[in-house]
C-alpha positions in Angstrom: 0.0 0.0 0.0 1.2 3.5 -0.7 -0.2 7.0 -0.2 0.7 10.4 -1.4 1.2 13.1 1.2 2.6 16.6 0.6 3.6 15.5 -2.9 5.7 12.5 -1.7 4.7 8.8 -2.1 4.7 6.9 1.2 4.7 3.2 1.9 4.4 1.6 5.3 6.8 3.6 7.4 7.1 7.4 7.7 10.7 8.6 7.6 11.1 12.0 9.3 13.7 13.2 6.9 11.4 12.5 3.9 8.7 14.9 5.2 8.9 18.6 4.3 8.9 21.1 7.2 6.6 24.1 7.3 7.5 27.3 9.3 4.3 28.1 11.2 5.5 31.1 13.2 8.8 32.5 14.5 10.3 29.6 16.5 7.7 27.1 15.5 7.8 24.5 12.7 5.8 21.4 11.8 5.8 18.3 9.7 2.6 16.6 8.9 3.6 13.0 9.3 0.2 11.3 8.5 -3.5 12.1 8.4 -6.9 11.0 7.3 -10.4 12.3 7.9 -10.4 11.3 11.6 -6.8 11.6 12.9 -3.6 13.6 12.3 0.0 13.1 13.4 2.1 16.2 13.3 5.7 16.6 14.4 6.0 20.1 15.9 9.3 21.7 16.9 9.4 24.7 19.2 12.6 26.7 19.5 13.2 28.2 22.9 10.6 31.0 23.3 8.5 29.7 20.4 4.7 29.9 21.1 1.9 28.0 19.5 -1.3 30.0 18.7 -4.6 29.0 20.3 -6.4 26.9 17.7 -8.9 24.0 17.3 -8.7 20.6 15.7 -11.5 19.0 13.8 -10.1 15.5 14.3 -8.1 13.5 16.8 -4.5 14.7 17.4 -1.6 12.5 18.6 0.9 14.3 20.9 4.2 13.2 22.3 6.7 15.4 24.0 10.1 14.1 23.1 12.2 16.4 25.2 12.2 19.9 26.7 9.6 21.9 28.6 6.0 22.2 27.5 4.0 25.0 29.1 0.2 25.4 29.2 -1.1 28.9 29.9 -4.3 29.5 31.8 -5.7 33.0 31.7 -6.1 34.3 35.3 -5.8 32.4 38.5 -6.1 28.6 37.8 -9.0 26.8 39.5 -8.5 23.4 41.2 -10.5 21.9 38.2 -8.1 23.6 35.7 -5.1 22.3 37.6 -6.6 18.8 37.7 -7.1 19.0 33.9 -3.5 20.1 33.4 -2.2 17.3 35.6 -4.3 14.8 33.6 -2.9 16.2 30.3 0.7 15.9 31.8 0.0 12.2 32.6 -1.2 11.5 29.1 1.4 13.7 27.3 4.3 12.4 29.3 3.4 8.7 29.4 6.7 7.9 27.7 8.7 5.2 29.4 11.9 7.1 28.8 10.8 10.1 30.8 11.6 9.5 34.5 9.7 12.4 36.0 7.6 15.5 35.3 6.4 18.5 37.3 3.2 20.5 37.1 4.0 23.9 38.5 2.0 27.1 38.8 4.1 30.2 38.1 2.8 33.7 38.7 
């Protein structure tokens, strides 16, 4: 089986070096690794200080933090429910067996 994505024919495995990179904003680039009508896998790279704009997805997104720091901003003072949601997101995002530890920290 083969598919065409971003003008390149793909078979079976997705090779990172074969996918073209898009500059989304200063300090932020992405590679669309695979997608269909229900799910999308994108490799996103943030340079230090890079910020992703608030946006919505119309399909399931797959996320994996390979290394570094990932910050989630909440406007105003976070409620216990918001902190619990961030903690749950950290558990899911950082369920990589290579990562030994993570911290959810509120900074003001």
